N, C-alpha and C positions, 0 to 999 in steps of 0.2 A: 685476314686469314685467306689463304689461297690453297687450291688443290695441287700444289707443286712442291710439297715438302718431300725431302729425300727419304726420310725415315717413315715407314708405314705406321699408322696408328688406326685403331679400330674405327673411330668416328669418321675420320676423313675417308678411309677406304670403303667403309660400309655405305656412306652417303653417296660417294661417287658411283659405287656399284648399283645402288638403287636408282640413281639419276639416269644411268644408262639403260638398265634393263627395263625400267618403267616405260621408256620410249617404245620398246618392243611390245610391252603389254598394251599400251594405248593403240599402237598401230594395228594390233590384232582385233581391236574392238571398233574400228572405224566403219562407218556405213559405206555403201556403194559396192561396185564390182571389185572383187578381190584382185589384187595385183602384187607383184613383188615389191618389197620395201625393206628398209632397215639394215642394209649391209654394214654401214659404219657403226651404228650403235651395237650391232651384234658382235662385230670384231672387237669393239672397245669393251664390251661386257666380258668377252672371252679373255681378253688380256687382264682385266681386273680380277676375274676368277682365278687365273693363274698366279697373279700377285698375292691374292688372298691365301692360296695354298702355300706359296713360298714363304709367306710371313708366319705360317703356322697357326692362323686363326681357326677356330673350331668349324668343322664341316657340318656340324649339327645346328649351327646358327640359323635362325629364320631368314636372315638377309641372304646368306649364301644359298640356302635351299630355294628361296624365292628366285634368285638369279638363275639357278640351274633349271628350275621349272619354267622360267621365262624363256630360256634358251631351248628347252625341249619343245615347248609349245610353238615357238618360232620355227624350229626345224620342221615340225609337222605341217605348219602353215605354208611354208615356202616350198615344201615338196609338192603341194597342190598348185602353186603359182610360182614356178621356179624363175630365176633371172633369164632374160633373153640372151645375155652375153655369156659366152662360154668361159671367159676369163673370170667373170664375177662368180659363176658357179664353182669354178676351180678354186677360188679363194674361200668361199663361205661354207660349202658343204664339208670339206675335209676338216676345217677348223671346228665346226660344230660337232662332227663325229668324234674328233679327238678329245675335246673337253668333256663331252657327255659320256665317253666310254666308261663303263662300270657304274654309272650313276643309277641308283635305284629310284624309280619315280616316286615322288611324294604326292599322293593323290590329293591330300588335303590342301596342297599349295598349287595345284594344277592351274594353269592360266592359258587362255581366258576361261571364264566360268559364266554360267547362266545368270542373268540378272533376276533377282527375286525380291526387289525392293518395293513392289507395289503392295502396300498393306494399308488400305483405307480404314480398316477396323482399328488401327493403332491410334487414330487421331484423338478419340476421347481420352485415352490414357495420357497421351502427350500433352493435351490441353490441360488436364488436371495437374500434371507434373509441373508445367511451366507456371501455372497460377500458384502452385504451392511453394515453388522455389522463391525464397526471399532471403535478404541479407540479415542474418540473425546475430545479435550482439549480447545474448544472455545464454550461457551454456551450463548444463548440469555438471556437477562434480563427479564425472564418470569417465573412466579411461575409454578411449576410442578403440574399437575392435579393428586392428589393422587388416584382418582378413576381408572385412567389408570395404576398406579403402582399396585393397588390391583388386577386388572385383570391380569396383568403380573405375579404377585406372585401366583395367582391361577393356572396358567399354569405351572409355575416352580415347584409348589407343586407336580406335577405328575412325577417329576424326581425320578429315582431309588435311593434307599439307603439301607444300610445293614439291612436285615430283615424288610424293609419298616418302619423303626422307625422315619424317617423324623425329624432328630435332629436339623434342622436349625432354627435360630431365627434372625429376621431382625429388626434392630433399624433404624428408619428414623428421620432425622434432617432437618428442613426447616429454622429455625431461623439463620440469618447471624452470629450472635455472637457465637452460639453453633457450627455451621459448622466450623468457623474459629478456635475456640478453639480445636476442635477435629483434624483439619488438621495440627495444630502446631506440633502434635506428629507424623506425617507421613512424610516421606522424598521424596515423589514422586509427589507432587502437585505444586511445585514451578512454578510460571509464569502463572498459570491459576486457582489456588485454589479459588481465590476471586470471580471467575465467576460461581462456582458450586452452582446451586440453590437448589439441594437436595442431601444430603449425606446419603447413606445407609451403615450401618456397619453389615456385615454378620458374625453371630456368630453360634456356635454349643453348645447345652446344654450338659454338661459333664455327667449329670445324665441319659442320654439316653444310656450310654454304661456301660457294667458290670464290666470290669476290664482293666488292662494295656495291655492285649493282643490285645485290639482294639485301641491302641494308635494312629494308622495312619488313622483310619476310619473317624474321624471328617473332615480331609482334603479331603478325597475322596468324602464323601457325600456332603460336602459344595461345592466342585468343580463342581460336577454334577448339583447340584441345581443352582449354580450361572451361569453356561453356559446356562441353560434353561432360566434363568431370563434375561440374556443379549439379547437373541433372542426374547423373548416375549416383552421386552421393545422396541427393534428395530421395531417389527411389529406394535407397537402403536405410532411410530414416535418419540420415546425417544432415545436419544443417551446416551452412558455411557463410563466410563473409569475405569478399575480395578486399584486399588491402593494397592500395596503390604503392608503387615503388618509384616515387618522384624525389630523388635525392641527389646531392652533390657527389662528384666522383670519389672524394675521400670517404664518404659514408658508404658508398657502394663497395669500395675496397675493404672497408672494415667489416661489412657484412660477409664478404667472401672469407675473410680471415676467421671471424667468429663461427660461421656456419660450416667451415671446412669445405668450401665450395671452390673447385678449381677455377683458375683465372679464365680458361677458355669458355666457361659457362656464364652466359649473360643472364643476370637476374631480371625477370620480367615483372613478377608480382609476388606478394605473400597471399596465402589463403588460410583463413581460420576455419577449423573443422571441429565439430562436436555435436553432441546430442543437446537439443534445446531444453532450457528450463521449462518446467511444467507451465509456468505462468508467463512465458516469454511473449513479448509484443514486438511488432516490427513497424517501420514507417509504412504509410500507405503508398508512398512513392508513385504519385499519379504519372501516367504516361502521356506523351504528346499524342495528338490526333494523327491518324495515318496520313491525312492530306497535308500535314505540315512538312513531311519529309519524302513522300512519294511523288516523284516527278515523271509522269507518263509522257513519252515522246512518240508522237504519231509517226 
């Protein structure tokens, strides 16, 4: 999959748009003496915004609004440190003014923003949450509240990803027949699969990546997202169990068919979700010692 398809589609265009304007966001957050930067990413972002509008994609989409706020923040930034070459200024400022004309600032998406991540008082809660999170294989006969799942997904959405492209897609199945059909194709749910009340299939949209050099990134991004999701579910009283997706190509294609999953979405893993049985037990799952995997280089 490459970003050179003639027909625009949401995933390709939104991913390319994020890829470009995130360069501007990062540039505005770099340390050191401020200086002019980012002419080409800015021009590329402007071109993509105009393609977005021409394609008729919604102007209320967070990706589009993020791009517009990125361009607005960038314009303000380079007004303070303009380019030294007049021809560069003649290219960049009129283009920014043109594309931002009529744009109402979206304060909630303004960039850059102050860093507020220093919260040492959160450590006890995180420690308790990490210790409480275990792979549960005994679920109560109780339908999962999808509102809780949506809230967990909103937190998982904050996970880092390459260029902030957020390529993950989650398919949720609640009907017993559909869950059983999907689980038939997975080899790690024996003995408890029939008790799973909600099955999530974590996928990654291939069109979010530009070529084969990013072949490993779907697994990295999906792994970061899924770990955040596990903790967010745990915080809402929902237990989970990761189910590996190590299958032959024919089985993968069958899962796409049964689950009505588009071909462009790569299945990364299954995730069982539910409320634990009152008497549920879990493996102790001893962890390796830190010194077995930490390699400190002087």
